[in-house]
Residue, then its C-alpha position, 0 to 999 in steps of 0.5 A: x180229441x186227437x186229430x180234431x180241431x185245435x183247442x183254443x184258450x185266451x186264458x194264459x194261466x190255463x195255457x201255461x198249465x196245459x203246457x206244463x202238463x205236456x200238451x203241444x202248442x199249435x199256434x196263436x190267433x187274434x180274436x178282436x183285441x185278444x190273442x187265443x193260444x191254440x193247442x194241438x188236438x190230443x187225448x185228454x186235453x179237454x179234461x186237462x183244461x177242466x182239471x185246471x179250472x177244478x183247481x189242479x196244481x203244477x210246480x209253481x216255477x214251471x207254471x211261471x216259466x211257461x206263463x212268461x214264455x207264452x207272453x213273449x210268444x204272444x207279443x212277438x212279431x212272429x205271428x205265423x211261425x210256431x216257436x218253442x215254448 
């Protein structure tokens, strides 16, 4: 998937998991009333998303921290600038 289209998800828990696994945030976009989080295309990213839905785990504190940071990022007024999450 490297070099291709960004991976999109509107599931904040999935997005937090992917951040915990080291995948890079590429931005966000509004889709109707929802906001999708975008990840830079990377090898293994789609498998990482599948792993999340298959029950893979990460450290709970890290997941909670990434989740809170994503919520802040989504609700921030900075709609065109990527910020560190």
